[in-house]
mmCIF file as gemmi writes it, N, C-alpha and C atoms, coordinates in Angstrom:
data_model
loop_
_atom_site.group_PDB
_atom_site.id
_atom_site.type_symbol
_atom_site.label_atom_id
_atom_site.label_alt_id
_atom_site.label_comp_id
_atom_site.label_asym_id
_atom_site.label_entity_id
_atom_site.label_seq_id
_atom_site.pdbx_PDB_ins_code
_atom_site.Cartn_x
_atom_site.Cartn_y
_atom_site.Cartn_z
_atom_site.occupancy
_atom_site.B_iso_or_equiv
_atom_site.pdbx_formal_charge
_atom_site.auth_seq_id
_atom_site.auth_asym_id
_atom_site.pdbx_PDB_model_num
ATOM 1 N N . UNK Axp A 1 ? -47.318 79.047 -83.507 1 0 ? 1 A 1
ATOM 2 C CA . UNK Axp A 1 ? -47.739 78.508 -84.784 1 0 ? 1 A 1
ATOM 3 C C . UNK Axp A 1 ? -49.162 77.953 -84.656 1 0 ? 1 A 1
ATOM 4 N N . UNK Axp A 2 ? -50.028 78.36 -85.566 1 0 ? 2 A 1
ATOM 5 C CA . UNK Axp A 2 ? -51.404 77.858 -85.593 1 0 ? 2 A 1
ATOM 6 C C . UNK Axp A 2 ? -51.418 76.485 -86.252 1 0 ? 2 A 1
ATOM 7 N N . UNK Axp A 3 ? -51.981 75.5 -85.592 1 0 ? 3 A 1
ATOM 8 C CA . UNK Axp A 3 ? -52.045 74.148 -86.136 1 0 ? 3 A 1
ATOM 9 C C . UNK Axp A 3 ? -53.397 73.92 -86.797 1 0 ? 3 A 1
ATOM 10 N N . UNK Axp A 4 ? -53.375 73.28 -87.967 1 0 ? 4 A 1
ATOM 11 C CA . UNK Axp A 4 ? -54.593 73.003 -88.725 1 0 ? 4 A 1
ATOM 12 C C . UNK Axp A 4 ? -55.055 71.571 -88.437 1 0 ? 4 A 1
ATOM 13 N N . UNK Axp A 5 ? -55.701 71.388 -87.293 1 0 ? 5 A 1
ATOM 14 C CA . UNK Axp A 5 ? -56.171 70.061 -86.897 1 0 ? 5 A 1
ATOM 15 C C . UNK Axp A 5 ? -57.236 69.524 -87.843 1 0 ? 5 A 1
ATOM 16 N N . UNK Axp A 6 ? -58.023 70.409 -88.45 1 0 ? 6 A 1
ATOM 17 C CA . UNK Axp A 6 ? -59.051 69.966 -89.393 1 0 ? 6 A 1
ATOM 18 C C . UNK Axp A 6 ? -58.425 69.302 -90.615 1 0 ? 6 A 1
ATOM 19 N N . UNK Axp A 7 ? -57.318 69.867 -91.114 1 0 ? 7 A 1
ATOM 20 C CA . UNK Axp A 7 ? -56.62 69.282 -92.264 1 0 ? 7 A 1
ATOM 21 C C . UNK Axp A 7 ? -56.075 67.893 -91.912 1 0 ? 7 A 1
ATOM 22 N N . UNK Axp A 8 ? -55.505 67.753 -90.715 1 0 ? 8 A 1
ATOM 23 C CA . UNK Axp A 8 ? -54.998 66.45 -90.279 1 0 ? 8 A 1
ATOM 24 C C . UNK Axp A 8 ? -56.141 65.457 -90.135 1 0 ? 8 A 1
ATOM 25 N N . UNK Axp A 9 ? -57.275 65.894 -89.618 1 0 ? 9 A 1
ATOM 26 C CA . UNK Axp A 9 ? -58.416 64.998 -89.448 1 0 ? 9 A 1
ATOM 27 C C . UNK Axp A 9 ? -58.888 64.455 -90.807 1 0 ? 9 A 1
ATOM 28 N N . UNK Axp A 10 ? -58.913 65.297 -91.837 1 0 ? 10 A 1
ATOM 29 C CA . UNK Axp A 10 ? -59.289 64.828 -93.178 1 0 ? 10 A 1
ATOM 30 C C . UNK Axp A 10 ? -58.286 63.795 -93.691 1 0 ? 10 A 1
ATOM 31 N N . UNK Axp A 11 ? -56.988 64.068 -93.483 1 0 ? 11 A 1
ATOM 32 C CA . UNK Axp A 11 ? -55.946 63.121 -93.909 1 0 ? 11 A 1
ATOM 33 C C . UNK Axp A 11 ? -56.07 61.801 -93.151 1 0 ? 11 A 1
ATOM 34 N N . UNK Axp A 12 ? -56.336 61.884 -91.861 1 0 ? 12 A 1
ATOM 35 C CA . UNK Axp A 12 ? -56.463 60.688 -91.024 1 0 ? 12 A 1
ATOM 36 C C . UNK Axp A 12 ? -57.628 59.812 -91.494 1 0 ? 12 A 1
ATOM 37 N N . UNK Axp A 13 ? -58.731 60.437 -91.883 1 0 ? 13 A 1
ATOM 38 C CA . UNK Axp A 13 ? -59.887 59.684 -92.395 1 0 ? 13 A 1
ATOM 39 C C . UNK Axp A 13 ? -59.527 58.939 -93.676 1 0 ? 13 A 1
ATOM 40 N N . UNK Axp A 14 ? -58.734 59.574 -94.549 1 0 ? 14 A 1
ATOM 41 C CA . UNK Axp A 14 ? -58.305 58.923 -95.787 1 0 ? 14 A 1
ATOM 42 C C . UNK Axp A 14 ? -57.369 57.743 -95.497 1 0 ? 14 A 1
ATOM 43 N N . UNK Axp A 15 ? -56.493 57.903 -94.537 1 0 ? 15 A 1
ATOM 44 C CA . UNK Axp A 15 ? -55.587 56.81 -94.161 1 0 ? 15 A 1
ATOM 45 C C . UNK Axp A 15 ? -56.348 55.635 -93.559 1 0 ? 15 A 1
ATOM 46 N N . UNK Axp A 16 ? -57.4 55.928 -92.818 1 0 ? 16 A 1
ATOM 47 C CA . UNK Axp A 16 ? -58.164 54.887 -92.129 1 0 ? 16 A 1
ATOM 48 C C . UNK Axp A 16 ? -58.887 53.948 -93.092 1 0 ? 16 A 1
ATOM 49 N N . UNK Axp A 17 ? -59.293 54.435 -94.253 1 0 ? 17 A 1
ATOM 50 C CA . UNK Axp A 17 ? -60.045 53.587 -95.19 1 0 ? 17 A 1
ATOM 51 C C . UNK Axp A 17 ? -59.131 52.768 -96.102 1 0 ? 17 A 1
ATOM 52 N N . UNK Axp A 18 ? -57.832 53.065 -96.081 1 0 ? 18 A 1
ATOM 53 C CA . UNK Axp A 18 ? -56.898 52.293 -96.91 1 0 ? 18 A 1
ATOM 54 C C . UNK Axp A 18 ? -56.726 50.893 -96.344 1 0 ? 18 A 1
ATOM 55 N N . UNK Axp A 19 ? -56.484 49.948 -97.229 1 0 ? 19 A 1
ATOM 56 C CA . UNK Axp A 19 ? -56.31 48.552 -96.816 1 0 ? 19 A 1
ATOM 57 C C . UNK Axp A 19 ? -54.937 48.032 -97.232 1 0 ? 19 A 1
ATOM 58 N N . UNK Axp A 20 ? -53.94 48.892 -97.131 1 0 ? 20 A 1
ATOM 59 C CA . UNK Axp A 20 ? -52.583 48.503 -97.514 1 0 ? 20 A 1
ATOM 60 C C . UNK Axp A 20 ? -51.966 47.595 -96.457 1 0 ? 20 A 1
ATOM 61 N N . UNK Axp A 21 ? -51.114 46.7 -96.894 1 0 ? 21 A 1
ATOM 62 C CA . UNK Axp A 21 ? -50.336 45.846 -95.996 1 0 ? 21 A 1
ATOM 63 C C . UNK Axp A 21 ? -48.874 46.242 -96.121 1 0 ? 21 A 1
ATOM 64 N N . UNK Axp A 22 ? -48.238 46.463 -94.991 1 0 ? 22 A 1
ATOM 65 C CA . UNK Axp A 22 ? -46.831 46.841 -94.971 1 0 ? 22 A 1
ATOM 66 C C . UNK Axp A 22 ? -46.061 45.78 -94.208 1 0 ? 22 A 1
ATOM 67 N N . UNK Axp A 23 ? -44.894 45.441 -94.716 1 0 ? 23 A 1
ATOM 68 C CA . UNK Axp A 23 ? -44.06 44.429 -94.081 1 0 ? 23 A 1
ATOM 69 C C . UNK Axp A 23 ? -42.804 45.108 -93.551 1 0 ? 23 A 1
ATOM 70 N N . UNK Axp A 24 ? -42.839 45.463 -92.277 1 0 ? 24 A 1
ATOM 71 C CA . UNK Axp A 24 ? -41.747 46.202 -91.663 1 0 ? 24 A 1
ATOM 72 C C . UNK Axp A 24 ? -41.014 45.317 -90.669 1 0 ? 24 A 1
ATOM 73 N N . UNK Axp A 25 ? -39.754 45.681 -90.409 1 0 ? 25 A 1
ATOM 74 C CA . UNK Axp A 25 ? -38.914 44.936 -89.474 1 0 ? 25 A 1
ATOM 75 C C . UNK Axp A 25 ? -38.297 45.912 -88.486 1 0 ? 25 A 1
ATOM 76 N N . UNK Axp A 26 ? -37.951 45.399 -87.33 1 0 ? 26 A 1
ATOM 77 C CA . UNK Axp A 26 ? -37.242 46.208 -86.336 1 0 ? 26 A 1
ATOM 78 C C . UNK Axp A 26 ? -35.933 46.692 -86.93 1 0 ? 26 A 1
ATOM 79 N N . UNK Axp A 27 ? -35.589 47.941 -86.669 1 0 ? 27 A 1
ATOM 80 C CA . UNK Axp A 27 ? -34.353 48.529 -87.157 1 0 ? 27 A 1
ATOM 81 C C . UNK Axp A 27 ? -34.505 49.263 -88.476 1 0 ? 27 A 1
ATOM 82 N N . UNK Axp A 28 ? -35.636 49.107 -89.154 1 0 ? 28 A 1
ATOM 83 C CA . UNK Axp A 28 ? -35.859 49.819 -90.404 1 0 ? 28 A 1
ATOM 84 C C . UNK Axp A 28 ? -36.353 51.237 -90.126 1 0 ? 28 A 1
ATOM 85 N N . UNK Axp A 29 ? -36.16 52.107 -91.109 1 0 ? 29 A 1
ATOM 86 C CA . UNK Axp A 29 ? -36.683 53.472 -91.042 1 0 ? 29 A 1
ATOM 87 C C . UNK Axp A 29 ? -37.767 53.596 -92.108 1 0 ? 29 A 1
ATOM 88 N N . UNK Axp A 30 ? -38.951 54.032 -91.69 1 0 ? 30 A 1
ATOM 89 C CA . UNK Axp A 30 ? -40.092 54.207 -92.592 1 0 ? 30 A 1
ATOM 90 C C . UNK Axp A 30 ? -40.61 55.628 -92.495 1 0 ? 30 A 1
ATOM 91 N N . UNK Axp A 31 ? -41.131 56.141 -93.603 1 0 ? 31 A 1
ATOM 92 C CA . UNK Axp A 31 ? -41.854 57.405 -93.578 1 0 ? 31 A 1
ATOM 93 C C . UNK Axp A 31 ? -43.26 57.102 -93.1 1 0 ? 31 A 1
ATOM 94 N N . UNK Axp A 32 ? -43.676 57.73 -92.012 1 0 ? 32 A 1
ATOM 95 C CA . UNK Axp A 32 ? -44.976 57.457 -91.4 1 0 ? 32 A 1
ATOM 96 C C . UNK Axp A 32 ? -45.767 58.757 -91.238 1 0 ? 32 A 1
ATOM 97 N N . UNK Axp A 33 ? -47.073 58.658 -91.401 1 0 ? 33 A 1
ATOM 98 C CA . UNK Axp A 33 ? -47.957 59.799 -91.15 1 0 ? 33 A 1
ATOM 99 C C . UNK Axp A 33 ? -48.188 59.863 -89.641 1 0 ? 33 A 1
ATOM 100 N N . UNK Axp A 34 ? -47.388 60.666 -88.96 1 0 ? 34 A 1
ATOM 101 C CA . UNK Axp A 34 ? -47.498 60.761 -87.498 1 0 ? 34 A 1
ATOM 102 C C . UNK Axp A 34 ? -48.499 61.811 -87.067 1 0 ? 34 A 1
ATOM 103 N N . UNK Axp A 35 ? -48.989 62.586 -88.008 1 0 ? 35 A 1
ATOM 104 C CA . UNK Axp A 35 ? -50.084 63.496 -87.708 1 0 ? 35 A 1
ATOM 105 C C . UNK Axp A 35 ? -49.68 64.833 -87.145 1 0 ? 35 A 1
ATOM 106 N N . UNK Axp A 36 ? -50.683 65.506 -86.64 1 0 ? 36 A 1
ATOM 107 C CA . UNK Axp A 36 ? -50.531 66.806 -86.011 1 0 ? 36 A 1
ATOM 108 C C . UNK Axp A 36 ? -50.892 66.616 -84.552 1 0 ? 36 A 1
ATOM 109 N N . UNK Axp A 37 ? -49.913 66.745 -83.687 1 0 ? 37 A 1
ATOM 110 C CA . UNK Axp A 37 ? -50.092 66.386 -82.29 1 0 ? 37 A 1
ATOM 111 C C . UNK Axp A 37 ? -50.098 67.608 -81.385 1 0 ? 37 A 1
ATOM 112 N N . UNK Axp A 38 ? -50.498 67.402 -80.159 1 0 ? 38 A 1
ATOM 113 C CA . UNK Axp A 38 ? -50.566 68.486 -79.191 1 0 ? 38 A 1
ATOM 114 C C . UNK Axp A 38 ? -49.322 68.495 -78.308 1 0 ? 38 A 1
ATOM 115 N N . UNK Axp A 39 ? -49.09 69.604 -77.655 1 0 ? 39 A 1
ATOM 116 C CA . UNK Axp A 39 ? -47.972 69.7 -76.713 1 0 ? 39 A 1
ATOM 117 C C . UNK Axp A 39 ? -46.63 69.568 -77.398 1 0 ? 39 A 1
ATOM 118 N N . UNK Axp A 40 ? -45.728 68.8 -76.802 1 0 ? 40 A 1
ATOM 119 C CA . UNK Axp A 40 ? -44.371 68.671 -77.323 1 0 ? 40 A 1
ATOM 120 C C . UNK Axp A 40 ? -44.16 67.388 -78.119 1 0 ? 40 A 1
ATOM 121 N N . UNK Axp A 41 ? -45.235 66.676 -78.444 1 0 ? 41 A 1
ATOM 122 C CA . UNK Axp A 41 ? -45.11 65.479 -79.269 1 0 ? 41 A 1
ATOM 123 C C . UNK Axp A 41 ? -44.654 65.863 -80.668 1 0 ? 41 A 1
ATOM 124 N N . UNK Axp A 42 ? -43.926 64.974 -81.328 1 0 ? 42 A 1
ATOM 125 C CA . UNK Axp A 42 ? -43.463 65.241 -82.69 1 0 ? 42 A 1
ATOM 126 C C . UNK Axp A 42 ? -44.634 65.241 -83.649 1 0 ? 42 A 1
ATOM 127 N N . UNK Axp A 43 ? -44.646 66.218 -84.536 1 0 ? 43 A 1
ATOM 128 C CA . UNK Axp A 43 ? -45.672 66.312 -85.567 1 0 ? 43 A 1
ATOM 129 C C . UNK Axp A 43 ? -45.078 65.929 -86.909 1 0 ? 43 A 1
ATOM 130 N N . UNK Axp A 44 ? -45.948 65.49 -87.814 1 0 ? 44 A 1
ATOM 131 C CA . UNK Axp A 44 ? -45.526 65.235 -89.174 1 0 ? 44 A 1
ATOM 132 C C . UNK Axp A 44 ? -45.362 66.551 -89.921 1 0 ? 44 A 1
ATOM 133 N N . UNK Axp A 45 ? -44.728 66.477 -91.079 1 0 ? 45 A 1
ATOM 134 C CA . UNK Axp A 45 ? -44.489 67.68 -91.874 1 0 ? 45 A 1
ATOM 135 C C . UNK Axp A 45 ? -45.175 67.564 -93.227 1 0 ? 45 A 1
ATOM 136 N N . UNK Axp A 46 ? -45.436 68.694 -93.83 1 0 ? 46 A 1
ATOM 137 C CA . UNK Axp A 46 ? -46.006 68.726 -95.173 1 0 ? 46 A 1
ATOM 138 C C . UNK Axp A 46 ? -47.488 68.386 -95.195 1 0 ? 46 A 1
ATOM 139 N N . UNK Axp A 47 ? -48.007 68.246 -96.406 1 0 ? 47 A 1
ATOM 140 C CA . UNK Axp A 47 ? -49.434 67.975 -96.599 1 0 ? 47 A 1
ATOM 141 C C . UNK Axp A 47 ? -49.858 66.599 -96.092 1 0 ? 47 A 1
ATOM 142 N N . UNK Axp A 48 ? -48.906 65.677 -95.983 1 0 ? 48 A 1
ATOM 143 C CA . UNK Axp A 48 ? -49.237 64.318 -95.545 1 0 ? 48 A 1
ATOM 144 C C . UNK Axp A 48 ? -48.855 64.052 -94.088 1 0 ? 48 A 1
ATOM 145 N N . UNK Axp A 49 ? -48.325 65.069 -93.4 1 0 ? 49 A 1
ATOM 146 C CA . UNK Axp A 49 ? -47.983 64.975 -91.969 1 0 ? 49 A 1
ATOM 147 C C . UNK Axp A 49 ? -47.048 63.8 -91.677 1 0 ? 49 A 1
ATOM 148 N N . UNK Axp A 50 ? -46.043 63.626 -92.541 1 0 ? 50 A 1
ATOM 149 C CA . UNK Axp A 50 ? -45.125 62.497 -92.405 1 0 ? 50 A 1
ATOM 150 C C . UNK Axp A 50 ? -43.78 62.926 -91.861 1 0 ? 50 A 1
ATOM 151 N N . UNK Axp A 51 ? -43.081 61.931 -91.315 1 0 ? 51 A 1
ATOM 152 C CA . UNK Axp A 51 ? -41.687 62.094 -90.91 1 0 ? 51 A 1
ATOM 153 C C . UNK Axp A 51 ? -41.07 60.705 -90.822 1 0 ? 51 A 1
ATOM 154 N N . UNK Axp A 52 ? -39.744 60.601 -90.908 1 0 ? 52 A 1
ATOM 155 C CA . UNK Axp A 52 ? -39.104 59.293 -90.787 1 0 ? 52 A 1
ATOM 156 C C . UNK Axp A 52 ? -39.172 58.784 -89.348 1 0 ? 52 A 1
ATOM 157 N N . UNK Axp A 53 ? -39.425 57.483 -89.238 1 0 ? 53 A 1
ATOM 158 C CA . UNK Axp A 53 ? -39.575 56.845 -87.927 1 0 ? 53 A 1
ATOM 159 C C . UNK Axp A 53 ? -38.737 55.57 -87.903 1 0 ? 53 A 1
ATOM 160 N N . UNK Axp A 54 ? -37.946 55.386 -86.851 1 0 ? 54 A 1
ATOM 161 C CA . UNK Axp A 54 ? -37.178 54.16 -86.641 1 0 ? 54 A 1
ATOM 162 C C . UNK Axp A 54 ? -38.082 53.141 -85.968 1 0 ? 54 A 1
ATOM 163 N N . UNK Axp A 55 ? -38.218 51.945 -86.577 1 0 ? 55 A 1
ATOM 164 C CA . UNK Axp A 55 ? -39.009 50.871 -85.986 1 0 ? 55 A 1
ATOM 165 C C . UNK Axp A 55 ? -38.173 50.261 -84.863 1 0 ? 55 A 1
ATOM 166 N N . UNK Axp A 56 ? -38.546 50.535 -83.641 1 0 ? 56 A 1
ATOM 167 C CA . UNK Axp A 56 ? -37.786 50.067 -82.481 1 0 ? 56 A 1
ATOM 168 C C . UNK Axp A 56 ? -38.204 48.659 -82.069 1 0 ? 56 A 1
ATOM 169 N N . UNK Axp A 57 ? -39.516 48.426 -81.961 1 0 ? 57 A 1
ATOM 170 C CA . UNK Axp A 57 ? -40.021 47.132 -81.514 1 0 ? 57 A 1
ATOM 171 C C . UNK Axp A 57 ? -41.293 46.794 -82.285 1 0 ? 57 A 1
ATOM 172 N N . UNK Axp A 58 ? -41.306 45.675 -82.967 1 0 ? 58 A 1
ATOM 173 C CA . UNK Axp A 58 ? -42.495 45.21 -83.673 1 0 ? 58 A 1
ATOM 174 C C . UNK Axp A 58 ? -43.404 44.507 -82.67 1 0 ? 58 A 1
ATOM 175 N N . UNK Axp A 59 ? -44.653 44.973 -82.578 1 0 ? 59 A 1
ATOM 176 C CA . UNK Axp A 59 ? -45.608 44.389 -81.639 1 0 ? 59 A 1
ATOM 177 C C . UNK Axp A 59 ? -46.529 43.383 -82.318 1 0 ? 59 A 1
ATOM 178 N N . UNK Axp A 60 ? -46.863 43.633 -83.577 1 0 ? 60 A 1
ATOM 179 C CA . UNK Axp A 60 ? -47.708 42.733 -84.368 1 0 ? 60 A 1
ATOM 180 C C . UNK Axp A 60 ? -47.478 43.064 -85.836 1 0 ? 60 A 1
ATOM 181 N N . UNK Axp A 61 ? -48.261 42.48 -86.725 1 0 ? 61 A 1
ATOM 182 C CA . UNK Axp A 61 ? -48.095 42.768 -88.15 1 0 ? 61 A 1
ATOM 183 C C . UNK Axp A 61 ? -48.569 44.17 -88.509 1 0 ? 61 A 1
ATOM 184 N N . UNK Axp A 62 ? -49.29 44.831 -87.602 1 0 ? 62 A 1
ATOM 185 C CA . UNK Axp A 62 ? -49.816 46.165 -87.888 1 0 ? 62 A 1
ATOM 186 C C . UNK Axp A 62 ? -49.44 47.226 -86.853 1 0 ? 62 A 1
ATOM 187 N N . UNK Axp A 63 ? -48.64 46.87 -85.853 1 0 ? 63 A 1
ATOM 188 C CA . UNK Axp A 63 ? -48.316 47.822 -84.791 1 0 ? 63 A 1
ATOM 189 C C . UNK Axp A 63 ? -46.842 47.715 -84.403 1 0 ? 63 A 1
ATOM 190 N N . UNK Axp A 64 ? -46.284 48.861 -84.024 1 0 ? 64 A 1
ATOM 191 C CA . UNK Axp A 64 ? -44.894 48.894 -83.585 1 0 ? 64 A 1
ATOM 192 C C . UNK Axp A 64 ? -44.684 50.075 -82.648 1 0 ? 64 A 1
ATOM 193 N N . UNK Axp A 65 ? -43.549 50.032 -81.946 1 0 ? 65 A 1
ATOM 194 C CA . UNK Axp A 65 ? -43.09 51.181 -81.181 1 0 ? 65 A 1
ATOM 195 C C . UNK Axp A 65 ? -41.99 51.821 -82.015 1 0 ? 65 A 1
ATOM 196 N N . UNK Axp A 66 ? -42.129 53.112 -82.288 1 0 ? 66 A 1
ATOM 197 C CA . UNK Axp A 66 ? -41.173 53.794 -83.145 1 0 ? 66 A 1
ATOM 198 C C . UNK Axp A 66 ? -40.677 55.084 -82.537 1 0 ? 66 A 1
ATOM 199 N N . UNK Axp A 67 ? -39.552 55.546 -83.058 1 0 ? 67 A 1
ATOM 200 C CA . UNK Axp A 67 ? -38.952 56.803 -82.626 1 0 ? 67 A 1
ATOM 201 C C . UNK Axp A 67 ? -38.901 57.724 -83.834 1 0 ? 67 A 1
ATOM 202 N N . UNK Axp A 68 ? -39.617 58.864 -83.776 1 0 ? 68 A 1
ATOM 203 C CA . UNK Axp A 68 ? -39.581 59.793 -84.908 1 0 ? 68 A 1
ATOM 204 C C . UNK Axp A 68 ? -38.251 60.542 -84.962 1 0 ? 68 A 1
ATOM 205 N N . UNK Axp A 69 ? -37.754 60.748 -86.178 1 0 ? 69 A 1
ATOM 206 C CA . UNK Axp A 69 ? -36.53 61.518 -86.375 1 0 ? 69 A 1
ATOM 207 C C . UNK Axp A 69 ? -36.862 62.991 -86.541 1 0 ? 69 A 1
ATOM 208 N N . UNK Axp A 70 ? -35.887 63.825 -86.25 1 0 ? 70 A 1
ATOM 209 C CA . UNK Axp A 70 ? -36.016 65.265 -86.435 1 0 ? 70 A 1
ATOM 210 C C . UNK Axp A 70 ? -34.781 65.777 -87.142 1 0 ? 70 A 1
ATOM 211 N N . UNK Axp A 71 ? -34.963 66.744 -88.023 1 0 ? 71 A 1
ATOM 212 C CA . UNK Axp A 71 ? -33.813 67.346 -88.696 1 0 ? 71 A 1
ATOM 213 C C . UNK Axp A 71 ? -33.253 68.518 -87.885 1 0 ? 71 A 1
ATOM 214 N N . UNK Axp A 72 ? -33.95 68.892 -86.822 1 0 ? 72 A 1
ATOM 215 C CA . UNK Axp A 72 ? -33.513 70.002 -85.974 1 0 ? 72 A 1
ATOM 216 C C . UNK Axp A 72 ? -32.676 69.461 -84.808 1 0 ? 72 A 1
ATOM 217 N N . UNK Axp A 73 ? -31.561 70.108 -84.524 1 0 ? 73 A 1
ATOM 218 C CA . UNK Axp A 73 ? -30.744 69.67 -83.374 1 0 ? 73 A 1
ATOM 219 C C . UNK Axp A 73 ? -31.54 69.807 -82.072 1 0 ? 73 A 1
ATOM 220 N N . UNK Axp A 74 ? -31.456 68.81 -81.231 1 0 ? 74 A 1
ATOM 221 C CA . UNK Axp A 74 ? -32.145 68.803 -79.939 1 0 ? 74 A 1
ATOM 222 C C . UNK Axp A 74 ? -31.113 68.594 -78.847 1 0 ? 74 A 1
ATOM 223 N N . UNK Axp A 75 ? -31.403 69.079 -77.651 1 0 ? 75 A 1
ATOM 224 C CA . UNK Axp A 75 ? -30.493 68.856 -76.535 1 0 ? 75 A 1
ATOM 225 C C . UNK Axp A 75 ? -31.272 68.272 -75.371 1 0 ? 75 A 1
ATOM 226 N N . UNK Axp A 76 ? -30.593 67.49 -74.574 1 0 ? 76 A 1
ATOM 227 C CA . UNK Axp A 76 ? -31.204 66.838 -73.426 1 0 ? 76 A 1
ATOM 228 C C . UNK Axp A 76 ? -30.762 65.387 -73.365 1 0 ? 76 A 1
ATOM 229 N N . UNK Axp A 77 ? -30.864 64.81 -72.204 1 0 ? 77 A 1
ATOM 230 C CA . UNK Axp A 77 ? -30.387 63.433 -72.008 1 0 ? 77 A 1
ATOM 231 C C . UNK Axp A 77 ? -31.253 62.404 -72.737 1 0 ? 77 A 1
ATOM 232 N N . UNK Axp A 78 ? -32.44 62.76 -73.161 1 0 ? 78 A 1
ATOM 233 C CA . UNK Axp A 78 ? -33.335 61.812 -73.814 1 0 ? 78 A 1
ATOM 234 C C . UNK Axp A 78 ? -33.189 61.832 -75.331 1 0 ? 78 A 1
ATOM 235 N N . UNK Axp A 79 ? -32.303 62.685 -75.878 1 0 ? 79 A 1
ATOM 236 C CA . UNK Axp A 79 ? -32.052 62.743 -77.311 1 0 ? 79 A 1
ATOM 237 C C . UNK Axp A 79 ? -30.716 62.102 -77.618 1 0 ? 79 A 1
ATOM 238 N N . UNK Axp A 80 ? -30.59 61.519 -78.807 1 0 ? 80 A 1
ATOM 239 C CA . UNK Axp A 80 ? -29.33 60.958 -79.251 1 0 ? 80 A 1
ATOM 240 C C . UNK Axp A 80 ? -29.221 61.13 -80.754 1 0 ? 80 A 1
ATOM 241 N N . UNK Axp A 81 ? -28.005 61.236 -81.26 1 0 ? 81 A 1
ATOM 242 C CA . UNK Axp A 81 ? -27.793 61.314 -82.699 1 0 ? 81 A 1
ATOM 243 C C . UNK Axp A 81 ? -27.845 59.916 -83.297 1 0 ? 81 A 1
ATOM 244 N N . UNK Axp A 82 ? -28.44 59.826 -84.461 1 0 ? 82 A 1
ATOM 245 C CA . UNK Axp A 82 ? -28.555 58.55 -85.178 1 0 ? 82 A 1
ATOM 246 C C . UNK Axp A 82 ? -28.016 58.752 -86.575 1 0 ? 82 A 1
ATOM 247 N N . UNK Axp A 83 ? -27.276 57.76 -87.068 1 0 ? 83 A 1
ATOM 248 C CA . UNK Axp A 83 ? -26.76 57.82 -88.432 1 0 ? 83 A 1
ATOM 249 C C . UNK Axp A 83 ? -27.5 56.773 -89.274 1 0 ? 83 A 1
ATOM 250 N N . UNK Axp A 84 ? -28.059 57.222 -90.408 1 0 ? 84 A 1
ATOM 251 C CA . UNK Axp A 84 ? -28.761 56.332 -91.326 1 0 ? 84 A 1
ATOM 252 C C . UNK Axp A 84 ? -28.112 56.484 -92.696 1 0 ? 84 A 1
ATOM 253 N N . UNK Axp A 85 ? -27.585 55.396 -93.228 1 0 ? 85 A 1
ATOM 254 C CA . UNK Axp A 85 ? -26.897 55.416 -94.534 1 0 ? 85 A 1
ATOM 255 C C . UNK Axp A 85 ? -25.804 56.474 -94.572 1 0 ? 85 A 1
ATOM 256 N N . UNK Axp A 86 ? -25.084 56.628 -93.487 1 0 ? 86 A 1
ATOM 257 C CA . UNK Axp A 86 ? -23.978 57.561 -93.416 1 0 ? 86 A 1
ATOM 258 C C . UNK Axp A 86 ? -24.379 59.014 -93.198 1 0 ? 86 A 1
ATOM 259 N N . UNK Axp A 87 ? -25.662 59.275 -92.983 1 0 ? 87 A 1
ATOM 260 C CA . UNK Axp A 87 ? -26.147 60.646 -92.774 1 0 ? 87 A 1
ATOM 261 C C . UNK Axp A 87 ? -26.635 60.812 -91.35 1 0 ? 87 A 1
ATOM 262 N N . UNK Axp A 88 ? -26.214 61.889 -90.693 1 0 ? 88 A 1
ATOM 263 C CA . UNK Axp A 88 ? -26.668 62.182 -89.333 1 0 ? 88 A 1
ATOM 264 C C . UNK Axp A 88 ? -27.919 63.019 -89.373 1 0 ? 88 A 1
């Protein structure tokens, strides 16, 4: 699959100039622009390069450690199924 890094770069520039404040908590699921990444890192989907992310650890008011969700079944010891609002 050919990745359009230029399109992601334009989106990233638009996100960088925004001055929105978000109030997130550990354990919440947020739609985040995770971008277009290299290698086996999770990429966002659609025109906004977003995917749902579980807030695992809040580091500050603007930073967190998160786990991106995938709708595709994965196998391996580092993957686990998660249920959100009764949906796997």
